[in-house]
C-alpha positions, 0 to 999 in steps of 0.5 A: 297485245299483238301488233297488227301486221302492216298493210302491204302497199298497193301497187302504183297505177303505172305498175298495174297498167304495165304488167298486163302489157308486158305479159301480152308482149311476152306471149306475143313474142312466144307466139310469133317465135312458134309461128316462125319455127313452125312454118319452116318445120312444116315446109320441111316435113312436106318437102321431105314427104309427098311434095315430090311433084313440081306443081304440088311443091310450087303450090305449097310454096305459094300457099306458104307465102300467102300465109306469111303475108297474112301474118305480116298484116297482123303485126301493125295491130300490136302498135296501131289503134283499131282501124276505122270502120271506113278503112276496114270496109275499104280493105274488105272491098279491095279483097273482094276485087282481087278475088273476083279477078282471080275467079274470072281471069285465072280460074273460069277462063282457063277452065273453059279452055280446058273443057273445050280441049277435053271434048266434053259433049262434043267439045263445043262452047255449049258443052264447055259452058255447061261443064264449067257452070256445073263445077262453079255451082258445085263449088258454091254448094260445097261452101254453103254446106260447110257454112251451114254445118260448121259452127262459126261466128262472123264479126258482124252477123254473129253465130251461125251453124249447128252447135254454135252456142256450145263452142267457145267464141275463140273456136267459132272465130277460127272456123269462120276464118278457115272458111274464108281462107280455104277457097284462096288456098284451093285457087292457088293449088288449082292454078299450079296444078293446072300448069298455068305457069305465069298465070298461076304466079299472078294468081298467087301474087294477087292473093298474097297481096290481098292477104296483108290487109286481110290479116290486119282486118282479122286481127283488128276485128279480134281485138275489137271483140275483146281479145288481147293484142297478142292473142289477136295477132297470134290467132290472125297469123295462124289463120293463114296456115290453112292456105298452104294445106288447101293449096297442096290439096288443090294441086294434088287433086289436079294431078288426076287426068280429066279433073282440070276443068272441074277443079278450076270451076270448083275453086271459082265457085267456092271463091265466088260464094265467099265474095258474095256471101261474106266479104261484100255484105260485111263491107256494106253493112255499116254504111260505107258502100262507096268506100267499099266499092272504091276498094273493090274496083282498086283491087279488081284493077290491080289484080287485072294488071298483074294477071295481064302483065304476067300472062 
């Protein structure tokens, strides 16, 4: 009679729990290594290619710093627990405050001055205001069209856009994050393309500062949505890569004469749309309006001080 083969011993609970953690850490390290190598390689590619103009080069460097700040903000998710909803809403408000000052001080006011100098409709205040108003509305309309046409998924509101149900959830998150980051990159590029000097540096510094908590929020939200820590960090870090690309686009467009007020207004309109349509509603949806408003005011004051000190 054949002897039954012994039943293999079941792995201990500790070994069972450690294996996925080790896998996550290895994948995370690989992803971060690719990111660390990919960003400098991308920089060299652009630098040796079409980044010959100082304004475009400066915009690309500033956009890359913002992308690295986003990646830096995702790293605490590897060690920390998911932040409380109150903390998330406060950070959302902080980002909204920074972006509001960027719109007013770094985009709209210089745009109005450029519109006056361009002598549109006689060069008076009415003509400059009409031009900037039209540009701001066009920027908001462009973001609204992208919001309606591109399928994406908000962290709270759920899926939106055409064909949203036919794409994997990961890609829906990626598109949503891209829609959020494009105006920031455009604003950086337009600032450098307008040759605003220290004001462009202040705008880039403000956006870079608010990208750190933004990266943390994105990675934490992906973790809460069911993704692993490593994947959440990698995707959150990669979400910032759209900013240097958008910055180069903004600075390149500004190289054409006569487009300065239009470029500033379009970037301001796109940023205002994101603040009103995405950030503020997200920060007020869970009942922490006071903390979100406090964060908004703190971000507003910090960005205003930076903008004034570096002007």
